C-alpha positions as a Python dict, from the first residue, in 0.01 Angstrom:
ca = {
    (1, 'E'): (0, 0, 0),
    (2, 'E'): (23, -358, -71),
    (3, 'F'): (45, -426, 295),
    (4, 'E'): (-244, -178, 376),
    (5, 'A'): (-451, -357, 88),
    (6, 'A'): (-398, -664, 283),
    (7, 'G'): (-468, -532, 576),
    (8, 'A'): (-860, -399, 483),
    (9, 'E'): (-921, -775, 316),
    (10, 'S'): (-873, -839, 640),
    (11, 'Y'): (-1087, -641, 766),
    (12, 'K'): (-1324, -736, 508),
    (13, 'I'): (-1331, -1074, 597),
    (14, 'L'): (-1383, -1003, 921),
    (15, 'S'): (-1721, -774, 858),
    (16, 'R'): (-1829, -1038, 624),
    (17, 'E'): (-1831, -1294, 904),
    (18, 'L'): (-1981, -1018, 1139),
    (19, 'R'): (-2264, -971, 881),
    (20, 'D'): (-2313, -1339, 892),
    (21, 'A'): (-2323, -1345, 1232),
    (22, 'G'): (-2616, -1105, 1242),
    (23, 'A'): (-2398, -754, 1281),
    (24, 'L'): (-2573, -480, 1057),
    (25, 'K'): (-2245, -266, 981),
    (26, 'T'): (-1894, -233, 1083),
    (27, 'I'): (-1730, -9, 1302),
    (28, 'L'): (-1445, 139, 1148),
    (29, 'H'): (-1201, 315, 1412),
    (30, 'T'): (-969, 540, 1275),
    (31, 'E'): (-792, 875, 1388),
    (32, 'S'): (-712, 920, 969),
    (33, 'P'): (-776, 660, 714),
    (34, 'N'): (-640, 643, 438),
    (35, 'D'): (-739, 669, 75),
    (36, 'L'): (-672, 327, 25),
    (37, 'E'): (-885, 200, 318),
    (38, 'L'): (-1133, 432, 180),
    (39, 'E'): (-1179, 285, -154),
    (40, 'L'): (-1169, -77, -43),
    (41, 'L'): (-1411, -17, 289),
    (42, 'R'): (-1685, 138, 142),
    (43, 'G'): (-2060, 109, 119),
    (44, 'K'): (-2400, 67, 338),
    (45, 'K'): (-2144, -256, 524),
    (46, 'Y'): (-1925, -37, 680),
    (47, 'L'): (-1976, 323, 928),
    (48, 'W'): (-1615, 518, 966),
    (49, 'A'): (-1624, 669, 1346),
    (50, 'V'): (-1349, 940, 1268),
    (51, 'P'): (-1255, 1263, 1467),
    (52, 'E'): (-1413, 1569, 1314),
    (53, 'S'): (-1097, 1689, 1120),
    (54, 'A'): (-1156, 1342, 893),
    (55, 'L'): (-1511, 1370, 812),
    (56, 'E'): (-1554, 1576, 490),
    (57, 'Q'): (-1206, 1254, 372),
    (58, 'V'): (-1470, 1038, 492),
    (59, 'L'): (-1774, 1200, 325),
    (60, 'E'): (-1577, 1165, 17),
    (61, 'T'): (-1695, 795, 20),
    (62, 'A'): (-1962, 752, 227),
    (63, 'R'): (-2283, 883, 265),
    (64, 'D'): (-2355, 730, 663),
    (65, 'I'): (-2145, 934, 894),
    (66, 'V'): (-2062, 897, 1315),
    (67, 'I'): (-2038, 1265, 1422),
    (68, 'S'): (-2007, 1381, 1798),
    (69, 'A'): (-2240, 1549, 1961),
    (70, 'E'): (-2021, 1863, 2019),
    (71, 'S'): (-1962, 1840, 1615),
    (72, 'V'): (-2330, 1837, 1527),
    (73, 'P'): (-2329, 2249, 1436),
    (74, 'R'): (-2146, 2131, 1101),
    (75, 'L'): (-2440, 1947, 1000),
    (76, 'E'): (-2535, 2257, 808),
    (77, 'E'): (-2234, 2293, 620),
    (78, 'L'): (-2114, 1952, 546),
    (79, 'L'): (-2438, 1905, 375),
    (80, 'D'): (-2410, 2198, 176),
    (81, 'C'): (-2121, 1943, 10),
    (82, 'Y'): (-2175, 1565, 87),
    (83, 'Q'): (-2469, 1356, 83),
    (84, 'I'): (-2548, 1222, 377),
    (85, 'R'): (-2828, 954, 400),
    (86, 'N'): (-2753, 870, 783),
    (87, 'V'): (-2636, 1033, 1092),
    (88, 'Y'): (-2510, 855, 1433),
    (89, 'L'): (-2474, 1096, 1684),
    (90, 'R'): (-2202, 970, 1920),
    (91, 'D'): (-2254, 1073, 2279),
    (92, 'A'): (-2583, 1249, 2206),
    (93, 'D'): (-2767, 1494, 2409),
    (94, 'A'): (-3095, 1632, 2398),
    (95, 'E'): (-2987, 1973, 2245),
    (96, 'S'): (-2708, 1747, 1983),
    (97, 'V'): (-3018, 1534, 1872),
    (98, 'N'): (-3281, 1822, 1808),
    (99, 'F'): (-3015, 1999, 1643),
    (100, 'A'): (-2992, 1718, 1412),
    (101, 'L'): (-3363, 1673, 1354),
    (102, 'K'): (-3374, 2047, 1177),
    (103, 'Y'): (-3216, 1854, 881),
    (104, 'F'): (-3273, 1496, 897),
    (105, 'D'): (-3588, 1252, 950),
    (106, 'R'): (-3553, 1072, 1255),
    (107, 'E'): (-3519, 750, 1026),
    (108, 'Y'): (-3258, 886, 948),
    (109, 'L'): (-3061, 995, 1244),
    (110, 'F'): (-2922, 746, 1508),
    (111, 'T'): (-2778, 779, 1886),
    (112, 'A'): (-2462, 597, 1929),
    (113, 'G'): (-2172, 611, 2241),
    (114, 'Y'): (-1906, 479, 2399),
    (115, 'G'): (-1968, 413, 2771),
    (116, 'D'): (-2002, 182, 3028),
    (117, 'G'): (-2313, 61, 3255),
    (118, 'E'): (-2643, 35, 3179),
    (119, 'E'): (-2729, 382, 3269),
    (120, 'Y'): (-2561, 489, 3040),
    (121, 'W'): (-2704, 313, 2734),
    (122, 'K'): (-3081, 292, 2848),
    (123, 'N'): (-3043, 740, 2889),
    (124, 'L'): (-2896, 738, 2505),
    (125, 'A'): (-3115, 490, 2355),
    (126, 'E'): (-3382, 659, 2505),
    (127, 'L'): (-3296, 989, 2437),
    (128, 'K'): (-3478, 1034, 2070),
    (129, 'I'): (-3815, 906, 2210),
    (130, 'R'): (-3712, 1213, 2486),
    (131, 'T'): (-3671, 1456, 2257),
    (132, 'E'): (-3990, 1430, 2085),
    (133, 'E'): (-4240, 1540, 2380),
}
């Protein structure tokens, strides 16, 4: 537990340095966050990117989530149990954005992803605009 706490404190220090450099949030990627990490690394400054199986665990302490395009249909179920402020759609497509717009206003919905190439990022950035039409 002491080792995990030291690791979380290191993340907090690094996150603070990133914010000082202009980053708005720190994205934490993990397959399975532990309770201590979730306790120490929570709040608006942190954004957890976890597999679908860990979404509920993260939502116990967080209000902003990263969710894959394939998992978007779960939003209705998650909203029944948790208060969600912002949704970051990972590798979104028009269908997943339009589905999420049934539950969230545009100002609370963001696209995100992991990809290479300028075209990938350009398409992702323009996705919300294209779906408005």
